[in-house]
Backbone bond lengths (Angstrom), bond angles and torsions (degrees), N, CA, C in turn:
res aa  C-N    CA-C-N  psi(-1)  N-CA   C-N-CA  omega(-1)  CA-C   N-CA-C  phi
1 M - - - 1.453 - - 1.513 109.47 -
2 R 1.344 115.85 157.54 1.454 121.21 173.77 1.529 109.50 -86.72
3 A 1.319 114.08 143.05 1.461 119.76 178.21 1.522 108.29 -150.87
4 I 1.323 115.36 163.62 1.458 121.50 174.23 1.523 107.59 -105.98
5 Q 1.321 114.97 126.12 1.469 119.15 -174.41 1.528 110.49 -120.54
6 I 1.333 114.56 142.06 1.467 122.12 169.35 1.524 106.08 -94.91
7 Q 1.332 116.59 109.38 1.457 119.99 -179.16 1.517 112.27 -92.47
8 E 1.313 115.75 -19.92 1.465 122.34 171.59 1.519 107.10 -155.86
9 F 1.317 116.83 151.94 1.451 120.39 179.99 1.537 110.19 -68.85
10 G 1.327 115.63 145.86 1.455 118.73 178.43 1.511 111.48 166.24
11 G 1.330 116.14 -153.18 1.448 122.96 -178.94 1.513 112.27 -79.87
12 P 1.331 117.20 -174.48 1.459 120.51 -178.22 1.522 114.16 -55.80
13 E 1.332 117.02 -25.55 1.465 120.08 -177.75 1.526 113.77 -66.67
14 V 1.344 117.76 -15.12 1.477 119.19 -179.75 1.525 112.15 -81.12
15 L 1.324 118.49 -2.82 1.464 122.27 176.62 1.525 108.11 -82.00
16 V 1.328 116.27 105.60 1.460 121.87 -169.34 1.528 110.45 -116.36
17 P 1.342 119.48 129.03 1.465 120.83 173.37 1.530 110.82 -67.58
18 V 1.320 116.27 133.82 1.460 121.88 179.76 1.522 109.23 -138.89
19 E 1.324 115.72 165.45 1.457 122.61 170.72 1.522 108.63 -101.43
20 Q 1.320 116.40 131.94 1.462 122.76 -178.36 1.530 109.15 -132.29
21 P 1.336 117.75 154.46 1.468 118.76 171.76 1.528 110.38 -65.21
22 D 1.329 116.30 148.56 1.464 118.95 174.89 1.522 109.52 -62.46
23 P 1.334 117.83 134.93 1.469 119.61 176.42 1.524 111.06 -71.55
24 V 1.314 115.60 159.01 1.465 122.52 179.69 1.526 107.90 -118.74
25 P 1.329 118.34 128.25 1.470 119.07 -178.62 1.518 112.03 -69.21
26 G 1.323 115.66 134.51 1.453 121.19 174.47 1.515 110.73 -89.87
27 P 1.313 117.54 -174.42 1.467 120.58 177.95 1.525 111.20 -56.03
28 G 1.335 116.47 131.92 1.453 121.10 178.79 1.508 114.74 77.75
29 E 1.342 117.78 8.10 1.454 120.98 -178.13 1.531 111.22 -115.28
30 I 1.330 115.01 161.48 1.456 121.50 170.87 1.524 108.86 -120.85
31 L 1.321 116.54 154.60 1.455 122.11 171.47 1.526 106.99 -101.87
32 M 1.315 116.04 121.03 1.457 121.39 -177.70 1.523 110.42 -108.57
33 R 1.314 115.82 128.81 1.457 122.44 170.05 1.524 106.01 -82.19
34 V 1.330 116.11 104.62 1.464 121.61 -169.25 1.528 110.02 -74.72
35 E 1.320 115.52 130.53 1.465 121.95 174.41 1.521 111.52 -102.30
36 A 1.322 117.19 -33.65 1.462 121.87 -179.74 1.522 108.59 -153.16
37 A 1.334 115.40 146.58 1.463 121.23 178.19 1.514 109.29 -130.81
38 G 1.325 116.94 134.48 1.453 121.18 177.56 1.515 111.49 -74.79
39 V 1.326 116.64 146.14 1.464 123.55 176.53 1.515 107.37 -106.16
40 N 1.324 116.65 121.13 1.458 122.34 -173.22 1.521 111.90 -123.40
41 R 1.329 115.10 159.18 1.465 119.75 174.57 1.522 110.95 -56.12
42 A 1.325 116.79 -36.70 1.465 119.72 179.80 1.517 111.18 -61.91
43 D 1.338 117.97 -33.92 1.466 120.60 176.82 1.524 110.55 -62.49
44 A 1.329 116.45 -41.07 1.457 120.37 178.67 1.527 111.23 -66.29
45 L 1.337 116.74 -37.02 1.463 119.97 176.96 1.525 110.76 -66.74
46 I 1.341 116.84 -41.01 1.461 120.60 176.39 1.529 109.90 -59.12
47 R 1.320 115.99 -47.19 1.469 121.33 -178.71 1.528 111.77 -59.92
48 A 1.331 116.08 -37.30 1.459 121.28 -176.47 1.524 113.19 -83.83
49 G 1.342 117.31 -6.43 1.459 120.45 -177.11 1.507 113.20 79.91
50 A 1.326 117.06 20.54 1.462 121.81 -176.83 1.521 112.82 -107.09
51 Y 1.332 116.93 9.84 1.474 121.50 179.56 1.518 107.17 -112.60
52 H 1.343 115.84 108.13 1.461 120.46 -166.98 1.517 113.75 -66.13
53 R 1.330 118.82 -17.50 1.451 121.08 -176.35 1.530 113.00 -95.15
54 A 1.321 117.19 0.95 1.463 119.68 -169.96 1.526 114.41 -79.70
55 G 1.318 118.45 -25.10 1.455 120.08 -173.29 1.521 110.89 86.09
56 R 1.331 115.66 -166.35 1.454 121.67 -175.82 1.522 110.69 -108.64
57 P 1.351 117.75 153.83 1.461 120.03 175.49 1.542 110.64 -62.78
58 P 1.349 115.70 157.47 1.455 127.95 2.76 1.526 111.88 -77.12
59 L 1.344 115.46 141.39 1.459 122.23 -178.04 1.519 109.68 -135.64
60 I 1.317 116.48 145.17 1.453 121.89 168.72 1.519 106.79 -104.09
61 P 1.338 118.80 115.39 1.470 120.27 -179.65 1.524 110.78 -76.80
62 G 1.324 114.59 -177.74 1.460 120.95 178.61 1.497 112.03 112.39
63 L 1.339 116.60 109.53 1.460 122.35 -174.66 1.524 113.58 -106.18
64 E 1.337 117.08 -7.84 1.460 119.48 -178.90 1.518 109.84 -153.52
65 G 1.321 115.08 152.84 1.449 118.27 179.00 1.514 111.36 -172.91
66 A 1.329 114.18 177.14 1.459 121.56 178.18 1.516 108.71 -139.97
67 G 1.327 115.55 148.69 1.452 119.80 -179.52 1.512 111.46 177.92
68 T 1.319 116.24 -153.87 1.453 122.66 -175.10 1.526 110.07 -120.52
69 V 1.316 116.35 139.56 1.462 121.35 179.40 1.530 109.00 -73.54
70 E 1.337 116.28 123.54 1.464 121.02 178.83 1.519 112.87 -103.98
71 A 1.325 117.45 -26.22 1.462 121.06 179.60 1.521 108.25 -158.37
72 V 1.320 116.08 157.49 1.463 121.19 177.76 1.524 109.00 -129.01
73 G 1.328 115.87 147.37 1.447 121.18 177.46 1.516 111.98 -86.27
74 A 1.304 115.06 176.89 1.469 121.04 -180.00 1.516 110.45 -59.18
75 G 1.318 115.89 137.98 1.450 121.95 175.18 1.511 115.04 86.54
76 V 1.318 118.15 -0.41 1.465 121.02 179.56 1.526 108.56 -91.54
77 S 1.335 115.64 120.45 1.467 119.33 -177.60 1.518 113.49 -127.93
78 D 1.346 117.74 -15.68 1.465 119.33 -174.86 1.520 113.23 -100.13
79 V 1.333 117.53 2.39 1.458 122.65 174.00 1.525 106.98 -130.11
80 R 1.341 115.51 133.64 1.465 119.68 -174.54 1.523 111.87 -115.74
81 I 1.306 115.31 152.74 1.459 121.17 174.98 1.538 108.92 -58.18
82 G 1.317 115.42 135.20 1.460 121.40 179.89 1.514 114.67 96.19
83 Q 1.336 118.57 -14.54 1.463 120.43 178.57 1.527 110.60 -76.73
84 R 1.328 115.79 144.83 1.459 121.63 174.03 1.518 108.50 -88.25
85 V 1.337 115.34 132.30 1.457 120.66 -174.53 1.517 110.15 -137.43
86 M 1.329 114.95 161.04 1.461 121.92 163.46 1.515 106.37 -118.25
87 A 1.327 116.15 153.44 1.467 118.40 -174.24 1.518 110.21 -155.31
88 T 1.308 114.68 157.25 1.453 122.05 169.30 1.513 107.87 -112.33
89 G 1.313 116.19 140.16 1.459 120.24 -177.12 1.511 110.86 -176.46
90 K 1.332 116.35 -140.66 1.464 122.08 179.00 1.532 108.46 -135.32
91 G 1.333 115.09 155.93 1.446 119.89 172.63 1.500 115.91 70.73
92 L 1.343 118.29 32.41 1.461 121.21 -173.92 1.526 113.39 -91.22
93 Y 1.324 118.48 0.94 1.467 120.29 169.01 1.525 107.39 -82.38
94 A 1.302 116.55 66.17 1.462 121.20 -174.23 1.515 109.90 -161.42
95 E 1.336 116.13 163.79 1.453 119.59 176.99 1.523 111.84 -68.70
96 R 1.316 116.30 -30.33 1.461 120.95 178.88 1.526 108.98 -141.55
97 A 1.332 115.67 149.29 1.460 120.80 179.50 1.519 109.12 -151.70
98 T 1.315 116.00 147.59 1.463 120.57 172.30 1.519 108.31 -97.49
99 V 1.324 115.55 137.85 1.462 121.44 178.69 1.529 108.15 -139.04
100 P 1.323 117.91 152.66 1.462 119.90 175.25 1.529 110.41 -60.62
101 A 1.320 116.48 133.90 1.465 120.11 179.60 1.525 111.30 -59.47
102 G 1.329 117.16 -30.09 1.456 121.41 179.80 1.513 113.97 -72.30
103 R 1.340 117.17 -3.91 1.465 120.74 176.96 1.526 111.26 -116.61
104 A 1.326 116.40 16.56 1.463 121.89 179.37 1.516 109.62 -115.68
105 C 1.313 116.73 135.79 1.460 123.02 -177.62 1.521 109.25 -122.94
106 V 1.316 117.00 128.88 1.458 121.64 178.43 1.519 109.38 -67.18
107 L 1.336 116.77 136.37 1.453 121.64 -174.93 1.523 111.88 -84.55
108 P 1.320 117.23 141.84 1.468 119.89 171.50 1.520 110.06 -70.94
109 D 1.314 116.83 159.00 1.457 121.39 177.74 1.526 110.39 -60.57
110 G 1.312 115.39 141.67 1.450 120.08 173.81 1.507 116.03 89.98
111 L 1.334 117.92 -2.02 1.467 120.18 -179.65 1.526 108.82 -94.05
112 A 1.325 116.52 115.58 1.457 121.67 -177.15 1.524 110.94 -69.79
113 A 1.335 115.50 154.21 1.461 120.94 -176.67 1.522 112.01 -61.55
114 A 1.336 117.44 -40.70 1.465 119.82 -178.05 1.520 111.26 -63.67
115 E 1.331 116.74 -39.62 1.471 119.94 176.66 1.527 110.42 -68.49
116 A 1.328 116.77 -45.59 1.460 120.73 -177.65 1.519 111.44 -61.53
117 A 1.340 117.06 -37.23 1.466 120.68 -178.93 1.516 112.35 -67.10
118 A 1.326 117.22 -17.14 1.462 121.26 -179.92 1.518 113.31 -88.37
119 L 1.337 117.87 -5.28 1.462 120.64 -171.34 1.529 115.65 -90.21
120 P 1.340 120.98 -40.58 1.468 119.18 -168.21 1.520 116.07 -64.88
121 T 1.326 118.84 -22.80 1.469 120.19 179.82 1.522 111.17 -104.21
122 A 1.334 117.46 -69.20 1.471 120.47 -173.90 1.522 111.86 -65.50
123 W 1.322 117.60 -49.20 1.460 119.52 -176.83 1.525 111.70 -69.82
124 F 1.313 117.26 -40.62 1.461 118.37 176.07 1.524 110.35 -61.36
125 T 1.330 117.10 -42.87 1.466 121.11 179.85 1.523 110.91 -58.62
126 A 1.331 117.22 -49.37 1.468 120.39 -179.64 1.522 110.89 -62.31
127 W 1.325 117.21 -44.13 1.466 122.98 -179.21 1.524 111.00 -60.49
128 Y 1.327 115.96 -51.69 1.470 120.31 -176.31 1.532 110.84 -66.84
129 C 1.335 116.93 -43.90 1.465 119.36 -176.54 1.523 112.20 -64.58
130 L 1.323 116.51 -40.61 1.461 119.32 -178.25 1.520 112.18 -77.44
131 R 1.323 117.47 -45.56 1.453 121.18 -171.40 1.531 112.68 -85.75
132 S 1.315 117.74 -46.90 1.468 120.63 -174.07 1.518 112.45 -91.87
133 L 1.334 117.09 -44.64 1.465 119.90 -173.85 1.529 111.40 -81.34
134 A 1.320 117.65 -53.55 1.465 120.49 -178.48 1.520 112.58 -84.02
135 G 1.327 117.76 -20.37 1.463 120.28 -178.85 1.510 113.04 61.78
136 L 1.328 116.77 42.55 1.460 121.20 -178.17 1.523 110.56 -61.80
137 S 1.327 116.30 135.11 1.467 121.98 -176.94 1.525 110.67 -121.38
138 A 1.317 115.34 160.64 1.465 121.42 174.72 1.525 109.68 -57.93
139 G 1.309 116.21 138.49 1.455 121.25 179.14 1.516 113.89 90.77
140 E 1.327 118.42 -14.11 1.459 120.64 177.62 1.533 109.59 -83.30
141 T 1.330 114.54 163.49 1.464 121.56 178.30 1.522 109.19 -108.47
142 V 1.339 115.79 132.13 1.462 121.02 178.96 1.520 109.12 -124.17
143 V 1.318 115.66 135.18 1.462 122.17 171.22 1.520 107.71 -99.11
144 V 1.319 116.62 127.69 1.464 121.88 177.25 1.525 107.96 -111.21
145 Q 1.333 115.43 109.35 1.458 119.51 175.75 1.534 109.19 -74.90
146 A 1.334 117.12 150.54 1.471 122.04 -179.59 1.524 110.46 49.88
147 A 1.312 115.50 53.27 1.461 121.19 -170.83 1.524 113.78 -69.61
148 A 1.327 118.28 -10.60 1.466 120.30 177.93 1.519 112.36 -96.65
149 S 1.320 117.65 2.24 1.463 121.02 177.80 1.526 110.28 -78.96
150 G 1.336 116.42 177.95 1.455 119.64 177.14 1.513 112.51 -60.22
151 V 1.333 117.12 -49.58 1.462 120.91 177.87 1.524 109.88 -66.71
152 G 1.333 116.66 -43.39 1.450 120.34 -176.47 1.519 113.39 -63.39
153 S 1.331 117.34 -44.24 1.464 120.14 -178.99 1.518 111.33 -66.76
154 A 1.336 116.56 -31.41 1.470 120.07 174.08 1.523 110.12 -70.45
155 A 1.329 116.87 -44.18 1.465 120.98 -176.83 1.522 111.91 -62.66
156 V 1.322 117.11 -39.17 1.468 119.84 178.90 1.523 110.10 -57.57
157 Q 1.321 116.94 -46.15 1.462 120.92 -176.26 1.529 112.02 -71.80
158 I 1.325 116.78 -41.58 1.465 120.57 -179.45 1.526 110.16 -64.70
159 A 1.333 116.57 -43.79 1.462 120.57 -179.72 1.525 111.49 -65.88
160 A 1.329 116.56 -41.37 1.460 119.65 179.59 1.523 110.76 -64.02
161 E 1.333 117.62 -40.03 1.461 120.15 179.00 1.526 111.40 -65.30
162 L 1.332 116.61 -31.48 1.459 120.32 177.35 1.532 112.38 -70.80
163 G 1.312 116.80 -12.67 1.458 120.26 -179.07 1.512 114.06 93.79
164 A 1.341 116.40 14.65 1.460 120.18 178.12 1.528 110.09 -84.67
165 R 1.299 115.88 158.48 1.459 122.28 171.82 1.525 107.02 -87.57
166 V 1.335 117.06 123.53 1.458 121.84 -171.97 1.527 110.12 -107.74
167 I 1.329 115.28 122.83 1.459 122.16 171.66 1.524 106.84 -107.99
168 A 1.323 116.37 113.31 1.461 121.89 -176.79 1.523 109.99 -97.28
169 V 1.331 116.39 127.51 1.460 122.20 176.79 1.525 108.36 -107.36
170 T 1.325 116.20 125.07 1.461 121.13 -179.47 1.518 109.71 -133.17
171 G 1.341 114.68 179.31 1.454 119.21 -178.02 1.510 114.57 -98.25
172 S 1.337 118.79 0.73 1.456 119.89 -179.41 1.518 110.06 -157.43
173 A 1.327 115.40 162.33 1.461 120.54 178.33 1.529 111.12 -65.16
174 A 1.341 117.06 -36.11 1.464 120.43 179.51 1.525 110.64 -64.79
175 K 1.320 116.72 -42.48 1.461 119.66 178.59 1.526 110.98 -67.00
176 S 1.317 116.68 -36.40 1.461 119.93 178.38 1.523 110.79 -63.96
177 A 1.333 116.43 -42.11 1.466 119.81 178.07 1.518 110.81 -62.11
178 W 1.319 116.19 -37.65 1.469 120.67 179.00 1.523 111.03 -67.99
179 A 1.340 117.11 -41.25 1.467 120.63 177.13 1.520 111.17 -61.51
180 A 1.332 116.07 -35.90 1.471 119.68 176.82 1.526 110.46 -64.53
181 E 1.323 118.11 -37.17 1.463 121.51 177.06 1.531 111.00 -62.56
182 L 1.322 116.70 -30.80 1.458 120.89 -179.18 1.526 112.83 -81.79
183 G 1.334 117.63 -9.12 1.456 119.75 175.97 1.505 116.26 125.53
184 A 1.339 117.99 1.10 1.468 119.63 177.36 1.524 110.06 -65.53
185 H 1.320 116.13 136.57 1.460 120.97 -178.88 1.530 112.02 -82.56
186 E 1.318 116.73 -37.20 1.464 122.61 173.76 1.519 107.99 -134.06
187 T 1.326 115.78 152.64 1.461 120.35 178.82 1.517 109.98 -131.71
188 I 1.328 114.38 152.26 1.458 121.81 177.63 1.521 107.26 -133.14
189 S 1.318 116.96 124.24 1.460 121.57 171.75 1.525 106.71 -92.37
190 A 1.319 115.04 99.93 1.464 120.54 -168.26 1.518 111.92 -69.68
191 G 1.320 115.73 133.37 1.449 122.66 172.22 1.516 109.82 -106.03
192 P 1.308 117.87 -164.86 1.469 120.98 -178.90 1.527 112.23 -70.66
193 G 1.306 115.30 159.82 1.454 121.20 173.93 1.512 113.54 67.41
194 D 1.333 114.84 -143.03 1.461 121.60 -172.50 1.529 113.74 -92.43
195 Q 1.320 118.24 19.21 1.458 119.80 -177.17 1.526 112.18 -56.64
196 A 1.354 116.59 -44.71 1.461 119.86 -179.35 1.522 110.87 -65.59
197 V 1.326 117.44 -34.76 1.468 120.81 177.56 1.518 109.89 -63.14
198 T 1.327 116.25 -47.43 1.468 120.87 179.78 1.523 111.13 -58.04
199 E 1.327 116.27 -42.91 1.458 120.64 -178.75 1.529 111.99 -67.31
200 V 1.344 116.89 -42.35 1.471 119.48 178.27 1.512 110.59 -61.42
201 L 1.309 117.24 -43.84 1.465 120.57 179.67 1.529 110.57 -65.50
202 R 1.311 116.95 -37.84 1.472 119.25 177.90 1.529 110.44 -64.58
203 L 1.317 116.30 -44.84 1.465 120.56 -177.15 1.527 112.68 -69.05
204 T 1.313 116.56 -21.75 1.466 119.98 -179.18 1.525 112.10 -106.96
205 G 1.298 117.37 15.47 1.463 120.33 179.20 1.508 113.20 63.26
206 G 1.334 116.32 30.36 1.463 121.45 178.44 1.507 114.44 86.30
207 R 1.340 118.49 -6.17 1.467 120.95 -175.02 1.527 112.96 -78.78
208 G 1.314 117.76 -32.04 1.452 121.13 -172.48 1.521 110.47 88.60
209 A 1.319 115.84 171.45 1.462 121.78 -175.63 1.526 111.78 -86.60
210 D 1.326 115.42 154.76 1.465 120.11 174.38 1.528 111.54 -74.05
211 V 1.336 115.72 -37.24 1.463 121.53 -179.22 1.517 108.42 -137.24
212 V 1.327 116.32 137.93 1.460 121.98 171.40 1.526 107.26 -123.44
213 L 1.336 116.55 123.92 1.456 122.20 178.88 1.521 107.86 -102.67
214 D 1.337 115.85 114.01 1.463 121.24 -172.81 1.526 110.38 -114.70
215 A 1.344 115.95 106.67 1.460 121.36 176.92 1.523 111.70 -106.06
216 V 1.335 116.33 18.08 1.465 120.21 -175.45 1.519 111.43 -109.09
217 G 1.343 116.93 -51.85 1.460 120.67 -177.17 1.516 112.18 80.23
218 G 1.331 116.30 -163.96 1.459 120.94 -179.35 1.510 111.61 57.92
219 D 1.315 116.38 -135.76 1.466 121.14 -178.35 1.526 112.12 -65.01
220 V 1.344 116.91 -28.35 1.463 119.86 -178.47 1.526 111.06 -65.18
221 F 1.323 117.54 -33.46 1.462 119.33 178.68 1.531 110.53 -62.29
222 A 1.312 117.14 -39.97 1.466 120.20 177.21 1.532 110.29 -61.98
223 L 1.324 117.26 -38.19 1.461 120.71 177.07 1.526 111.30 -68.05
224 S 1.325 116.62 -36.64 1.471 120.37 179.11 1.521 110.88 -59.66
225 L 1.321 116.79 -38.42 1.467 120.37 179.80 1.528 110.88 -66.16
226 K 1.317 117.03 -29.75 1.457 120.30 177.44 1.522 111.75 -78.55
227 Q 1.325 116.95 -26.29 1.462 121.28 -177.20 1.523 113.11 -81.40
228 V 1.323 117.85 -22.22 1.458 120.33 -176.63 1.529 110.48 -77.40
229 G 1.320 115.41 147.96 1.455 120.49 -178.59 1.515 113.08 -100.19
230 Y 1.324 115.62 -169.35 1.463 121.22 -177.43 1.533 110.76 -59.94
231 A 1.339 115.48 132.55 1.469 123.37 179.97 1.534 112.20 58.07
232 G 1.324 116.24 22.64 1.454 120.42 178.92 1.511 112.38 -80.79
233 R 1.333 114.96 176.60 1.461 121.64 -177.53 1.524 109.37 -130.58
234 V 1.321 115.59 128.17 1.464 121.59 173.86 1.521 107.73 -107.94
235 V 1.334 116.49 121.99 1.462 121.31 179.18 1.521 108.36 -103.52
236 A 1.317 116.44 117.03 1.464 122.43 177.62 1.516 107.98 -101.65
237 L 1.338 116.92 115.40 1.457 119.03 -173.11 1.520 114.05 -123.33
238 A 1.328 117.92 -0.64 1.458 119.61 178.51 1.519 108.91 -165.95
239 N 1.324 115.15 170.27 1.458 121.76 171.59 1.526 108.05 -141.99
240 V 1.338 115.22 65.96 1.459 119.18 179.68 1.523 111.00 -67.72
241 A 1.331 117.12 -16.41 1.459 120.57 175.49 1.522 111.59 -68.72
242 L 1.339 116.80 -19.79 1.472 122.51 -178.27 1.523 110.82 52.93
243 A 1.322 115.20 42.59 1.459 120.89 -178.40 1.519 109.95 -139.46
244 A 1.321 115.63 149.85 1.457 120.15 176.71 1.521 109.89 -68.34
245 S 1.323 115.70 151.91 1.462 121.90 178.03 1.524 108.64 -105.13
246 T 1.312 116.22 121.31 1.459 120.95 176.00 1.519 107.27 -100.16
247 V 1.338 115.77 114.79 1.457 119.45 -174.73 1.525 110.09 -122.26
248 D 1.311 113.79 156.39 1.455 122.23 173.69 1.529 106.38 -106.25
249 T 1.305 117.73 117.48 1.464 120.18 -177.63 1.521 112.22 -58.57
250 R 1.327 116.60 -21.75 1.460 119.62 179.13 1.536 112.06 -69.76
251 D 1.332 116.31 -11.13 1.462 120.02 177.95 1.528 112.66 -79.53
252 F 1.349 116.42 -12.64 1.467 115.76 -179.27 1.521 115.01 -135.41
253 Y 1.342 119.74 -33.81 1.469 116.32 -174.20 1.525 113.87 -68.71
254 P 1.347 120.43 -33.02 1.470 116.82 177.34 1.524 112.93 -66.38
255 K 1.329 116.65 -18.73 1.468 120.52 -178.81 1.529 112.22 -91.48
256 N 1.328 116.93 3.20 1.472 120.35 -176.22 1.528 110.72 53.58
257 A 1.319 115.42 36.47 1.460 120.87 -178.75 1.526 110.25 -84.70
258 S 1.321 115.50 155.44 1.462 121.80 178.99 1.525 109.52 -110.90
259 I 1.332 115.78 141.83 1.459 122.44 173.35 1.525 107.29 -110.41
260 L 1.323 116.12 121.08 1.461 121.64 -175.32 1.525 109.15 -117.39
261 G 1.312 116.38 130.08 1.452 120.89 179.64 1.516 111.53 -101.47
262 F 1.327 116.10 148.19 1.462 121.38 178.42 1.515 109.51 -141.22
263 Q 1.331 115.56 132.42 1.462 121.89 172.87 1.516 107.08 -142.88
264 L 1.323 116.91 117.18 1.458 122.07 -170.25 1.518 112.35 -59.73
265 T 1.323 117.76 -48.91 1.467 120.44 -177.04 1.519 111.24 -58.27
266 N 1.333 116.50 -45.20 1.463 119.92 179.66 1.524 111.66 -63.63
267 L 1.331 116.37 -40.12 1.462 119.78 179.57 1.527 110.29 -59.00
268 L 1.323 117.22 -46.51 1.457 121.08 -178.20 1.524 111.37 -69.74
269 E 1.318 116.81 -39.62 1.468 119.78 -179.54 1.522 112.25 -68.09
270 H 1.325 116.73 -21.62 1.463 120.10 176.31 1.525 111.96 -93.24
271 G 1.332 116.85 16.37 1.456 120.33 166.57 1.500 117.47 103.05
272 Y 1.351 118.60 2.08 1.462 118.36 -179.21 1.519 110.21 -72.34
273 D 1.324 116.43 132.39 1.459 122.21 178.30 1.521 108.50 -95.06
274 P 1.344 118.23 113.55 1.475 120.00 -174.21 1.521 114.28 -85.09
275 R 1.337 117.91 -3.48 1.467 119.01 -167.37 1.523 113.90 -65.72
276 E 1.318 118.83 -38.21 1.463 119.22 -179.81 1.523 110.53 -64.41
277 D 1.338 116.11 -43.64 1.466 119.38 177.72 1.522 110.62 -62.87
278 L 1.336 117.51 -44.33 1.455 120.41 -179.12 1.523 111.85 -63.17
279 R 1.340 116.79 -38.35 1.470 119.78 177.24 1.524 110.71 -61.63
280 K 1.318 116.35 -44.79 1.461 119.79 -179.04 1.520 111.02 -63.44
281 I 1.330 116.96 -42.69 1.466 120.36 178.90 1.525 110.07 -62.81
282 A 1.339 116.05 -48.10 1.467 120.26 -178.13 1.524 111.51 -61.65
283 D 1.309 116.31 -40.36 1.467 119.74 179.17 1.527 111.15 -64.37
284 R 1.338 117.23 -39.77 1.459 120.10 179.60 1.527 110.85 -67.97
285 V 1.336 116.39 -37.54 1.464 119.63 177.50 1.524 110.07 -66.38
286 A 1.335 116.44 -46.20 1.464 120.58 -179.66 1.525 111.51 -61.75
287 A 1.328 116.87 -31.13 1.470 121.19 -179.93 1.523 112.72 -81.04
288 G 1.339 116.37 -5.49 1.459 119.82 179.08 1.511 114.95 88.01
289 A 1.332 117.65 8.09 1.466 120.52 -178.92 1.521 112.02 -73.95
290 Y 1.324 117.05 -31.09 1.452 122.22 179.79 1.523 109.81 -121.19
291 R 1.306 114.54 147.69 1.463 121.90 173.32 1.520 107.90 -104.43
292 V 1.324 117.10 126.09 1.466 121.45 177.97 1.528 107.54 -99.86
293 P 1.324 117.82 99.36 1.458 119.12 -176.75 1.535 110.84 -73.88
294 V 1.317 116.40 115.83 1.458 122.32 173.69 1.521 106.21 -111.26
295 E 1.325 115.54 106.06 1.465 119.16 -173.55 1.516 112.41 -76.84
296 A 1.326 117.12 -39.90 1.456 119.88 -175.13 1.517 110.04 -145.60
297 V 1.334 115.25 141.30 1.464 121.85 176.43 1.527 107.67 -122.62
298 F 1.332 116.16 121.39 1.458 122.34 179.92 1.519 109.68 -111.25
299 P 1.343 118.28 145.70 1.475 118.90 169.99 1.526 110.17 -61.24
300 L 1.319 116.16 153.13 1.470 121.29 -178.61 1.524 111.31 -50.91
301 E 1.333 116.42 -42.84 1.464 120.66 -175.97 1.520 112.29 -64.70
302 Q 1.333 117.65 -16.32 1.459 121.36 -179.86 1.533 111.83 -101.91
303 A 1.324 116.40 33.17 1.465 120.34 178.85 1.522 111.77 -58.75
304 S 1.330 117.43 -35.34 1.465 119.30 179.62 1.526 110.59 -63.99
305 Q 1.354 117.51 -40.55 1.458 120.12 176.73 1.525 111.21 -65.88
306 A 1.328 116.74 -36.41 1.464 119.94 177.42 1.525 110.73 -62.13
307 H 1.338 116.71 -40.52 1.459 119.84 178.64 1.529 111.44 -69.11
308 Q 1.330 116.64 -35.99 1.457 118.67 175.01 1.522 110.75 -60.66
309 R 1.323 115.63 -42.37 1.472 120.47 178.24 1.526 110.42 -62.94
310 L 1.325 117.03 -43.48 1.461 121.48 179.82 1.527 110.84 -60.52
311 E 1.314 116.91 -41.99 1.462 120.26 -172.28 1.514 113.36 -80.66
312 R 1.331 117.46 -5.35 1.467 118.98 170.36 1.529 110.68 -73.21
313 R 1.338 115.73 -22.10 1.469 123.26 174.24 1.531 113.12 62.71
314 D 1.317 116.43 28.75 1.459 118.63 175.33 1.524 111.01 -118.45
315 N 1.333 116.28 13.44 1.460 119.00 179.72 1.522 110.91 -76.44
316 R 1.314 114.71 153.65 1.459 121.98 175.53 1.523 107.20 -115.06
317 G 1.306 116.88 105.72 1.452 120.48 -177.54 1.518 111.89 89.98
318 K 1.334 115.75 -152.74 1.457 121.78 -168.04 1.522 113.71 -94.34
319 I 1.323 113.53 153.79 1.458 123.58 168.37 1.524 106.84 -112.62
320 V 1.329 116.38 135.61 1.469 121.52 -172.59 1.522 109.23 -131.50
321 L 1.334 115.49 145.37 1.456 121.95 171.58 1.537 108.81 -98.20
322 R 1.325 116.38 132.94 1.456 121.45 175.66 1.526 109.15 -98.62
323 V 1.315 116.33 130.62 1.466 121.47 -178.99 1.530 107.91 -108.27
324 S 1.321 115.59 112.96 1.459 120.01 177.83 1.529 109.61 -94.45
325 H 1.313 116.11 147.85 1.471 121.64 179.96 1.515 108.53 -122.73
326 G 1.334 115.49 115.43 1.460 119.50 -179.09 1.514 113.18 -78.27
């Protein structure tokens, strides 16, 4: 089979097409014929050697994808050969990949592979963080940092459907306008320093937000703590800034605010079953309730170009790899 391999850590150029033997599903696993794979910030961190859980090269990246079940391992009874599924796992930049059956969700009719491949990481993260972790409710105000990213564009729509007031923070006026199209009630094109903090406080009458969803980290996390209001919740789910966060505890403890951490791999490894959440997300997408923005689709062999596009950081929504089978 064809696959994309990291033979040494580095820039996008280290993503090399190779031929590999087809994997064989072990007990509790399925073999998926991959049709599309999502491109995530975590993939870029793995490629660069900045993701501590990735191991050493050679590695096949890819944490999410969609395709068709070709074989099942011992003990698998709830997924059948021939079903179309989306899944989270490892090694999905390939024509075929094995994934745990407990992390694969059967797709509803009408959901395209490129859309489905964008759901298991970014959309699941936004769904779980807002609904289960932060407990966002109708009538509350949520700030979504990096609202034009994969997680951010999902969070805007999920929060709006819940009946929350959504304040989208982006890096440009164009991205802010796009976030408004997705359902954000107010937008902020963040500049340097505390500008976004000032705007959030102005928009909330000085109270601050009930929930702040932070997928950026670094200096932005310190700003998130200033943006949250009394008894609010700040969810820290990434550090794409790759920088330490210097915070003043006085920005959150007097407000009785909570800081909640989220890391998808750890959640799944500690036993969380994502399938019910993934089914609900997929059903809502198939019903037209959510728009899954896929900005660019690259052939598998152009994974390096896909990573170059990702690292420009001006994309709106997801980047996806298309896997063709001759």
